[in-house]
C-alpha positions in Angstrom: 24.4 5.2 -3.9 22.5 2.1 -3.2 22.4 -0.1 -6.4 18.9 -1.0 -7.3 16.7 -2.9 -9.5 14.5 -0.7 -11.4 10.8 -2.1 -11.7 9.3 -2.1 -15.0 5.6 -2.0 -16.4 6.5 -5.7 -17.6 7.3 -6.5 -14.0 3.9 -5.2 -12.9 2.2 -7.1 -15.2 4.0 -10.4 -14.1 2.8 -9.6 -10.4 -0.9 -9.2 -11.2 -3.7 -11.7 -10.4 -6.3 -11.8 -12.6 -10.0 -13.9 -11.3 -10.4 -17.1 -12.6 -13.2 -19.6 -13.1 -14.1 -21.0 -10.0 -12.9 -17.7 -7.9 -15.1 -15.8 -5.4 -14.8 -12.8 -3.7 -13.2 -14.6 -0.8 -10.4 -16.1 -2.7 -9.8 -13.0 -4.5 -8.9 -11.6 -1.3 -10.5 -9.7 2.0 -8.6 -6.2 3.0 -9.3 -4.8 6.1 -9.0 -1.1 6.3 -8.2 0.9 9.6 -8.3 4.3 8.0 -9.8 7.8 8.4 -11.0 9.4 11.5 -13.4 12.2 12.4 -10.5 14.9 11.8 -9.4 13.3 8.3 -12.1 11.3 7.2 -11.2 11.5 3.2 -8.5 9.2 3.9 -10.7 6.2 4.3 -12.6 7.1 1.3 -9.7 7.2 -1.0 -7.8 4.0 0.3 -11.3 2.3 -0.3 -12.0 3.1 -3.5 -8.2 2.5 -4.6 -8.5 -1.2 -3.0 -12.0 -1.9 -5.0 -10.6 -0.2 -8.2 -7.4 -2.7 -8.0 -9.3 -5.4 -8.2 -9.7 -7.0 -4.3 -12.6 -9.3 -3.5 -13.9 -7.8 -0.6 -13.4 -4.6 1.7 -14.2 -4.7 5.6 -14.1 -1.2 6.9 -13.3 0.1 10.7 -13.5 3.2 11.5 -15.1 6.2 13.3 -18.8 7.3 12.2 -18.2 10.1 9.9 -16.0 8.3 7.8 -17.7 5.0 8.0 -20.7 7.1 6.9 -18.6 8.6 3.7 -17.2 5.5 2.8 -20.5 3.5 2.5 -22.0 6.7 1.0 -19.4 5.6 -1.8 -18.9 2.3 -1.6 -21.9 0.4 -0.4 -20.4 -2.8 -1.0 -18.2 -2.5 1.8 -18.4 -4.4 4.7 -18.2 -3.0 8.2 -19.0 -6.4 10.3 -15.9 -8.1 11.5 -14.8 -11.4 9.9 -11.7 -12.8 8.3 -9.5 -11.1 6.1 -6.4 -11.8 4.2 -4.4 -8.4 4.7 -5.2 -5.2 6.4 -4.5 -1.6 5.5 -4.0 0.6 8.8 -2.9 4.3 9.8 -4.1 6.6 6.8 -5.5 9.8 8.1 -5.4 8.2 11.5 -3.8 11.1 14.2 -0.5 10.6 16.0 -0.2 9.2 19.3 -1.1 12.2 21.2 -4.3 12.8 19.2 -5.8 9.5 18.8 -8.9 8.3 20.4 -9.5 5.3 22.0 -11.5 3.6 19.1 -8.1 4.7 16.5 -6.0 2.7 19.3 -8.4 -0.1 19.1 -8.8 -0.4 15.4 -4.9 0.0 14.7 -4.4 -3.0 17.6 -6.9 -5.0 15.8 -5.3 -5.1 12.5 -1.6 -5.1 13.6 -2.2 -8.1 15.8 -4.2 -10.1 13.5 -1.2 -12.3 12.1 -1.8 -11.1 8.7 0.3 -8.9 6.0 -0.3 -5.6 6.8 0.2 -2.1 5.4 1.3 0.6 8.1 1.2 4.2 6.9 1.2 7.3 8.7 -0.8 7.4 11.8 0.1 3.7 12.7 3.5 4.0 12.1 4.7 4.5 15.6 3.0 1.4 16.3 4.3 -1.5 14.0 6.6 -3.0 16.3 3.3 -4.7 17.5 2.7 -6.0 14.2 2.3 -9.8 14.3 2.3 -10.7 10.6 4.7 -9.6 8.0 4.3 -5.4 7.2 5.1 -3.2 4.7 5.6 0.5 6.2 4.9 3.4 3.4 6.5 6.7 5.2 7.6 9.6 3.2 11.2 11.2 4.1 10.0 13.1 7.3 7.7 10.1 8.4 11.1 7.5 8.1 13.2 10.1 10.1 10.5 10.1 12.9 10.2 6.6 12.7 13.4 5.4 13.0 14.2 8.2 15.7 13.4 5.5 18.3 15.9 3.1 17.4 19.6 2.7 17.8 20.1 3.6 14.4 18.4 7.4 13.7 18.6 8.8 10.3 18.4 12.9 9.8 16.1 14.0 7.1 19.3 15.2 5.5 20.6 11.9 5.5 17.7 10.4 4.1 17.8 12.9 1.2 21.3 12.3 0.2 20.5 8.7 -0.4 17.2 7.6 -0.3 17.5 4.0 -1.4 20.2 3.5 1.2 18.1 5.0 3.7 15.0 2.7 2.7 17.7 -0.3 3.0 18.9 0.6 6.2 15.1 1.1 7.7 14.6 -2.5 6.5 17.0 -4.0 8.1 17.0 -2.0 11.1 13.1 -2.5 11.8 12.7 -5.9 10.0 10.0 -4.5 7.6 9.2 -4.2 4.2 10.0 -0.2 3.6 8.2 1.7 0.5 9.9 5.0 0.8 7.5 7.6 -1.1 9.1 10.0 -3.7 9.3 11.1 -7.0 11.4 7.7 -7.2 9.8 5.1 -4.7 12.6 3.2 -3.5 11.8 0.0 -1.8 13.5 -2.6 0.6 13.0 -5.7 2.6 15.2 -7.5 5.3 17.7 -9.0 3.1 16.0 -8.6 0.1 16.8 -6.9 -3.6 16.6 -3.1 -3.4 13.7 -1.6 -6.0 13.3 1.6 -7.3 10.1 2.9 -9.3 9.9 5.6 -11.4 7.2 5.2 -13.7 5.0 8.3 -12.6 4.4 11.9 -12.7 5.8 15.1 -10.6 1.6 15.7 -10.5 1.1 13.1 -7.9 2.1 15.0 -5.4 -0.8 15.9 -3.9 -3.1 15.9 -0.7 -4.7 11.9 -0.6 -2.0 10.6 -3.2 -0.5 8.7 -0.6 -3.9 7.3 0.5 -4.7 5.9 -3.0 -1.0 4.1 -2.9 -2.0 2.5 0.6 -5.1 1.2 -0.8 -3.2 -0.3 -4.0 -0.7 -1.7 -1.9 -3.3 -3.4 0.5 -5.5 -5.0 -2.2 -2.2 -6.4 -3.8 -1.6 -8.2 -0.3 -5.0 -9.3 0.0 -4.6 -10.8 -3.2 -1.4 -12.6 -3.1 -1.6 -13.9 0.4 -0.3 -17.1 -0.8 2.6 -15.7 -2.2 3.7 -13.8 0.6 3.0 -16.9 3.0 5.5 -18.9 0.8 8.2 -16.0 0.1 8.1 -13.5 2.5 9.4 -10.4 2.5 10.9 -11.3 -1.1 6.8 -11.2 -2.4 6.3 -8.1 -0.5 8.8 -6.1 -2.1 7.7 -6.9 -5.4 4.3 -6.5 -4.3 4.9 -2.8 -3.2 6.9 -2.2 -6.2 3.8 -3.5 -8.2 1.7 -1.0 -6.0 4.0 2.0 -6.7 4.1 1.2 -10.5 0.2 0.9 -10.9 -0.2 4.1 -8.8 2.7 6.0 -10.9 0.9 4.3 -14.1 -2.4 5.6 -13.0 -1.3 8.9 -12.1 0.0 9.6 -15.6 -3.2 8.2 -17.3 -5.1 10.6 -15.0 -3.0 13.9 -15.5 -2.3 13.5 -19.2 0.2 16.2 -18.7 -1.9 18.1 -16.4 -3.1 18.3 -12.6 -4.8 15.6 -10.6 -6.3 14.8 -7.6 -6.2 11.9 -5.4 -9.8 10.3 -6.6 -8.8 11.3 -10.3 -6.1 8.6 -9.8 -8.2 5.9 -8.6 -10.6 6.2 -12.0 -7.7 5.1 -13.8 -6.6 2.3 -12.1 -9.0 -0.4 -13.6 -8.2 0.8 -17.1 -4.4 0.6 -16.2 -4.8 -3.0 -14.6 -6.7 -3.9 -17.8 -3.7 -2.8 -20.3 -1.0 -4.4 -18.1 -2.8 -8.2 -18.3 -3.3 -7.6 -22.2 0.2 -6.8 -22.8 1.3 -9.8 -20.5 -1.0 -12.2 -22.1 0.3 -11.0 -25.6 4.0 -11.5 -24.6 3.2 -15.0 -22.8 -0.1 -16.5 -23.3 1.1 -18.9 -20.8 1.8 -16.0 -18.1 -0.1 -17.5 -14.8 -0.7 -16.3 -11.5 2.4 -15.8 -9.6 0.8 -16.5 -6.4 
């Protein structure tokens, strides 16, 4: 089995960036979001909601009419006009290649070829090779199998299940991206980087929309830590992916309180989890600063 660093709440707290005097919505990070579709509009709402509640400065949303209307109804502060972003979240709730619309393909292409860090999920995984910026992919086991099937080093689903950590590391080296492999234990691997595992969640997180929330959390972190990514590349992406998985898991535990949860429940507890982690960090090390 692959040896991994076990990610802790203390590691998570160290990676969080709280606003400081002089910050504005732009310096806190602007996230571009190209998610959702007429068939799956809820993914857009969940990802945007999670990004806002994780602490990004602004969200720019690009999507088809139904998800756009729902996003604005839920979050009127979201901007739907074009402009500069520090990172992208793309693919959640977008159909596969055969079902995508022309608009879907345009939104995916715009995000992937912008040259900034990008979170690639679900319906955009088949386009990851056109990404011009550093990328994190967020597949579950079956999606990882499909993504690797077109390479010279495919893995069968049984091989991925047998050693998910090794599968994530193999995918990172094969695809040249940071991999966040979703599961009851999340496995993160980066090209040439230290493998990481995160087990801070609850089994109640295995529910519809939970992955869309995780994508929003990770997108917000990439946007707010763009300088760190520019300096450390995939090493930073791996740690930020682990931080997102930890925040998602801890928020799920808080929302669940031992019982069932829905995806929006996770987003509601994110600010409180962030606050508690920042307080823990400041109490243990008052000089702790922004890792970016």
